[in-house]
C-alpha positions as CSV (number, residue, x, y, z in Angstrom):
1,K,18.6,-33.8,-5.4
2,L,21.2,-35.1,-3.1
3,P,21.3,-33.8,0.5
4,T,24.2,-32.2,2.4
5,Y,24.9,-33.0,6.0
6,T,25.3,-30.9,9.2
7,I,25.9,-31.5,12.9
8,E,24.1,-29.3,15.4
9,Q,24.0,-29.5,19.2
10,N,20.3,-29.1,19.6
11,R,19.0,-31.1,16.6
12,G,21.8,-33.6,16.1
13,L,23.0,-35.0,12.8
14,G,21.1,-33.6,9.9
15,L,20.6,-34.2,6.2
16,L,19.7,-30.9,4.4
17,G,18.1,-30.2,1.1
18,G,17.4,-33.7,-0.1
19,G,14.5,-33.8,-2.5
20,Y,13.0,-34.3,-5.9
21,Y,12.3,-32.0,-8.9
22,F,9.0,-32.3,-10.8
23,S,8.3,-30.8,-14.2
24,L,4.5,-30.4,-13.8
25,S,4.0,-28.9,-17.2
26,Q,5.8,-26.7,-19.8
27,K,4.7,-23.7,-17.7
28,T,5.1,-24.9,-14.1
29,D,7.7,-26.9,-12.1
30,L,8.0,-28.0,-8.5
31,L,11.0,-28.7,-6.2
32,V,10.3,-30.6,-2.9
33,E,13.1,-30.4,-0.3
34,T,13.3,-32.1,3.1
35,N,15.6,-31.6,6.1
36,L,15.9,-34.5,8.6
37,Y,17.6,-34.5,12.0
38,S,18.6,-37.4,14.3
39,K,16.9,-35.9,17.3
40,G,13.4,-35.7,15.8
41,S,13.4,-32.3,14.0
42,W,12.4,-32.1,10.3
43,A,11.4,-29.5,7.7
44,T,10.0,-29.5,4.2
45,N,10.0,-26.9,1.4
46,F,7.8,-26.7,-1.6
47,L,9.3,-24.4,-4.3
48,S,7.4,-23.7,-7.6
49,N,8.0,-21.4,-10.5
50,Y,5.5,-20.7,-13.3
51,N,5.8,-18.8,-16.5
52,N,3.0,-18.2,-19.1
53,R,5.0,-16.4,-21.8
54,Y,3.7,-12.9,-22.7
55,R,1.0,-13.1,-20.0
56,Y,2.4,-13.6,-16.5
57,N,5.2,-15.3,-14.4
58,G,6.0,-15.8,-10.7
59,S,7.1,-18.1,-8.0
60,L,5.6,-19.7,-4.9
61,A,7.4,-21.1,-1.9
62,F,5.8,-22.8,1.2
63,K,8.2,-23.9,4.0
64,Y,7.2,-25.8,7.2
65,A,9.5,-26.7,10.0
66,Y,9.1,-28.9,13.1
67,N,11.9,-28.4,15.6
68,K,12.3,-30.5,18.7
69,T,14.8,-29.3,21.3
70,G,16.0,-31.7,24.0
71,E,14.2,-34.7,25.5
72,E,10.9,-34.7,27.3
73,F,12.5,-35.1,30.7
74,E,14.8,-32.1,30.2
75,T,13.8,-28.7,31.6
76,N,14.6,-26.8,28.5
77,A,12.9,-29.2,26.1
78,G,10.4,-27.8,23.7
79,I,8.8,-28.1,20.3
80,T,8.3,-25.2,17.8
81,K,6.3,-25.3,14.6
82,D,7.1,-22.6,12.0
83,F,6.1,-21.8,8.5
84,N,6.9,-19.2,5.9
85,V,5.1,-18.3,2.6
86,Q,6.6,-16.3,-0.2
87,W,4.9,-15.5,-3.5
88,T,5.8,-13.2,-6.3
89,H,3.7,-12.6,-9.4
90,R,4.1,-10.2,-12.3
91,S,1.8,-9.8,-15.3
92,D,2.9,-8.7,-18.7
93,P,1.4,-5.2,-19.4
94,K,1.2,-6.1,-23.1
95,S,-1.2,-9.1,-22.5
96,R,-4.0,-6.9,-21.1
97,P,-3.4,-3.2,-21.8
98,G,-4.7,-1.0,-19.0
99,T,-4.8,-3.9,-16.5
100,N,-2.0,-4.9,-14.1
101,F,-1.8,-7.3,-11.3
102,S,1.3,-7.8,-9.2
103,A,2.1,-9.5,-5.9
104,S,5.0,-9.6,-3.5
105,V,4.1,-11.7,-0.4
106,D,6.3,-12.7,2.5
107,F,4.7,-13.8,5.8
108,G,5.1,-16.5,8.4
109,T,5.7,-17.2,12.0
110,S,7.9,-14.7,13.8
111,T,10.5,-17.4,14.8
112,Y,10.9,-19.0,11.4
113,N,14.1,-17.2,10.4
114,A,15.7,-17.5,13.8
115,N,15.1,-21.3,14.0
116,N,15.5,-22.4,10.4
117,T,17.9,-20.3,8.4
118,F,21.7,-20.4,8.3
119,T,22.7,-17.0,7.1
120,A,23.2,-13.9,9.3
121,N,21.1,-11.6,7.1
122,Q,18.1,-13.9,7.3
123,I,18.4,-14.5,11.0
124,L,18.7,-10.8,11.7
125,Q,15.8,-9.9,9.4
126,N,12.9,-8.7,11.6
127,Q,10.4,-7.5,9.1
128,Y,7.9,-9.3,6.8
129,Q,6.1,-7.3,4.2
130,S,3.5,-8.1,1.6
131,N,1.9,-6.1,-1.2
132,I,-0.7,-7.2,-3.7
133,T,-2.0,-4.7,-6.2
134,Y,-4.6,-4.7,-9.0
135,S,-4.9,-1.6,-11.2
136,K,-7.0,-0.7,-14.2
137,T,-7.3,2.2,-16.6
138,W,-10.0,2.5,-19.2
139,A,-9.0,3.5,-22.8
140,N,-10.3,6.9,-23.8
141,K,-11.9,7.2,-20.4
142,P,-10.9,9.7,-17.6
143,Y,-11.0,7.3,-14.7
144,S,-8.8,4.7,-13.1
145,L,-9.0,2.2,-10.3
146,S,-6.5,0.5,-8.0
147,V,-7.1,-2.1,-5.3
148,A,-4.4,-3.2,-2.9
149,A,-3.8,-5.4,0.1
150,R,-0.8,-4.8,2.4
151,H,0.8,-6.6,5.3
152,S,3.6,-5.7,7.6
153,Q,4.9,-7.9,10.4
154,N,7.6,-7.2,13.0
155,T,9.2,-10.4,14.2
156,N,10.6,-8.8,17.4
157,T,7.4,-7.3,18.7
158,R,5.3,-10.0,16.9
159,R,2.9,-7.2,15.8
160,V,1.1,-7.6,12.5
161,D,-0.5,-4.7,10.6
162,V,-2.9,-5.6,7.8
163,T,-4.5,-3.3,5.2
164,L,-7.3,-5.1,3.4
165,P,-8.5,-3.5,1.2
166,E,-7.1,-0.2,0.1
167,I,-9.2,1.2,-2.8
168,N,-8.4,4.3,-4.9
169,F,-10.8,5.5,-7.7
170,F,-9.8,8.6,-9.6
171,V,-11.6,10.7,-12.3
172,N,-9.2,12.9,-14.1
173,T,-9.8,16.6,-14.6
174,F,-12.7,17.4,-16.9
175,N,-15.1,20.2,-17.8
176,P,-18.6,19.2,-16.5
177,F,-20.5,22.0,-18.2
178,Q,-18.8,22.1,-21.5
179,G,-20.8,20.6,-24.4
180,K,-19.4,18.4,-27.1
181,N,-19.6,21.2,-29.7
182,S,-18.7,24.0,-27.3
183,V,-15.7,26.2,-28.1
184,G,-15.3,27.6,-24.6
185,T,-17.0,30.9,-25.1
186,H,-19.2,30.7,-22.0
187,W,-17.9,31.4,-18.6
188,Y,-19.0,28.0,-17.2
189,D,-17.1,26.2,-20.0
190,K,-13.9,26.9,-18.1
191,I,-15.0,25.3,-14.9
192,T,-13.0,22.1,-14.2
193,T,-13.3,19.4,-11.6
194,Q,-12.0,16.0,-10.7
195,Y,-13.1,13.3,-8.2
196,T,-11.0,11.0,-5.9
197,L,-12.3,8.2,-3.7
198,K,-10.1,6.6,-1.1
199,A,-11.3,3.7,1.0
200,I,-9.2,1.8,3.5
201,N,-9.7,-0.9,6.1
202,Q,-6.9,-1.6,8.6
203,T,-6.4,-3.9,11.6
204,S,-3.5,-4.9,13.9
205,F,-2.9,-8.0,16.0
206,Y,-0.1,-10.1,17.5
207,D,0.6,-13.3,15.7
208,S,0.9,-15.2,19.0
209,N,-2.8,-14.6,19.5
210,F,-4.0,-15.1,16.0
211,S,-6.6,-17.6,15.0
212,F,-9.3,-17.5,12.2
213,S,-12.0,-17.6,14.8
214,N,-10.7,-14.3,16.3
215,I,-10.9,-12.3,13.0
216,P,-14.4,-11.0,13.7
217,D,-13.2,-9.7,17.1
218,F,-10.3,-7.6,15.7
219,E,-10.5,-3.9,16.1
220,Y,-10.8,-2.4,12.6
221,N,-10.1,1.2,11.5
222,N,-11.8,2.0,8.2
223,G,-13.4,4.8,6.3
224,I,-14.0,6.4,2.9
225,V,-13.0,9.9,1.7
226,H,-14.6,11.7,-1.2
227,D,-12.5,14.6,-2.6
228,I,-14.0,17.0,-5.2
229,P,-11.9,20.1,-6.1
230,I,-13.5,22.6,-8.5
231,S,-11.6,25.5,-10.2
232,A,-11.6,27.8,-13.1
233,S,-9.4,30.5,-14.7
234,Y,-10.6,33.7,-16.2
235,N,-8.9,36.8,-17.7
236,I,-10.4,40.1,-16.5
237,F,-9.6,43.6,-17.6
238,R,-7.3,42.0,-20.2
239,F,-4.2,41.8,-18.0
240,I,-5.4,40.1,-14.8
241,N,-5.8,36.4,-14.3
242,M,-8.5,35.3,-11.8
243,T,-8.6,31.8,-10.4
244,P,-11.4,30.8,-8.1
245,R,-11.2,27.4,-6.3
246,V,-13.6,25.4,-4.2
247,A,-12.7,22.1,-2.4
248,Y,-15.2,19.7,-0.8
249,K,-14.4,16.6,1.1
250,E,-16.8,14.1,2.7
251,Y,-15.8,11.4,5.1
252,W,-17.7,8.1,5.7
253,L,-16.7,6.5,9.0
254,T,-17.8,3.5,11.0
255,R,-16.7,4.8,14.4
256,Q,-17.2,8.0,16.3
257,R,-15.0,8.9,19.3
258,Y,-16.5,11.1,22.0
259,Q,-14.3,12.7,24.7
260,Y,-15.5,14.5,27.7
261,Y,-14.2,15.7,31.0
262,N,-15.0,13.5,34.0
263,A,-15.3,15.8,37.0
264,N,-15.6,12.9,39.4
265,Y,-12.1,11.5,38.6
266,D,-10.6,14.7,37.1
267,R,-9.7,13.2,33.8
268,I,-10.7,13.0,30.1
269,D,-12.8,9.9,29.3
270,T,-13.3,8.5,25.9
271,I,-16.3,6.6,24.5
272,D,-16.3,5.0,21.0
273,Y,-19.6,4.5,19.1
274,N,-19.9,2.1,16.2
275,G,-22.2,2.8,13.3
276,F,-22.3,4.9,10.1
277,Y,-21.1,8.5,10.6
278,T,-20.3,11.3,8.1
279,A,-18.2,14.4,8.3
280,R,-17.2,17.0,5.8
281,D,-15.1,20.0,5.3
282,F,-15.2,22.9,2.7
283,S,-12.8,25.6,1.6
284,A,-12.9,28.4,-1.0
285,S,-10.2,30.7,-2.3
286,I,-9.7,33.2,-5.1
287,D,-6.4,34.3,-6.5
288,F,-5.4,37.3,-8.8
289,N,-2.2,37.6,-10.6
290,T,-0.7,39.5,-13.5
291,R,2.7,40.2,-15.1
292,I,4.4,43.5,-15.6
293,Y,7.2,43.7,-18.2
294,G,9.9,46.3,-18.4
295,V,12.8,46.9,-20.7
296,K,15.8,49.2,-20.1
297,M,18.1,49.8,-23.1
298,F,21.6,51.2,-22.9
299,K,23.2,53.2,-25.7
300,K,26.8,52.5,-24.6
301,G,28.6,49.5,-23.1
302,K,28.6,45.8,-23.8
303,I,25.1,45.3,-22.3
304,A,22.5,46.2,-24.8
305,G,19.6,46.2,-22.3
306,I,17.8,44.6,-19.4
307,R,14.4,43.0,-19.4
308,H,12.6,42.4,-16.1
309,V,9.3,40.8,-15.2
310,L,7.2,41.4,-12.1
311,T,4.5,39.0,-11.1
312,P,2.3,40.5,-8.4
313,S,-0.4,38.3,-6.9
314,V,-3.0,38.4,-4.2
315,G,-5.3,35.8,-2.8
316,F,-8.2,35.3,-0.4
317,G,-9.2,32.1,1.3
318,Y,-12.0,30.9,3.5
319,I,-12.4,27.8,5.6
320,P,-15.5,27.5,7.7
């Protein structure tokens, strides 16, 4: 690939986009590009596409730039090292029915776009976002699973928010007390329930202070929520529908926050405790409703009659 040229005040004369294309296989290729400047700056890009027909396809790009501004004896001289990684991946849902994996990744140093791109939209872009998701459903089974990793980065504030992982496990509505040969004649056959588990782990940091050795020292916010709603529907006195509901949630946490009034300094102080803690909440309700139909017929006129429906309902709820 032949380069183009440019002239910049800070980096001097430059050759842009020169490189070579490699056909690594029938499924994968690679394009290597290089930018060279007369004042010592340089950059290299590795761009690859892959496609396994009827299974998956995607692309991967890694970009690194070394920018040298001014000479060592100048007051405004400096060196910046930037990188950017972009990855997209899509799986064909027909290759593995019930299983899906997708990725859309875009992260790098906060100054990469400002220092190494040439279009206004890219220079003004101040947000990197990434999303990697794996999901699975089981054939003829009532449950499903999804696992995700997310990333959001603001290049102005240099704040990075990472969610790793985010897990959701769901069991669809079922009748726990209904037997295989039951025809729903017992009152407990109509009881239905479902189950949802949500687990999440989040952390935030500034990319200027990031290093792999600091990962254990990050402040993590994580927890697991179990959600079990139970309900049933019955017909009483022939014309009244009764629907009792019970909802139970349990929280598993790794941090407990205790706040108290400090009389010595006239303020509210906070103490965080790390460990395994649980909390739960419970609610119950019962609803009654029915329908009242009425018909009014007219002997004269173009309107033959009017039919109206009233749906009165009443409910009671309790939350301890």
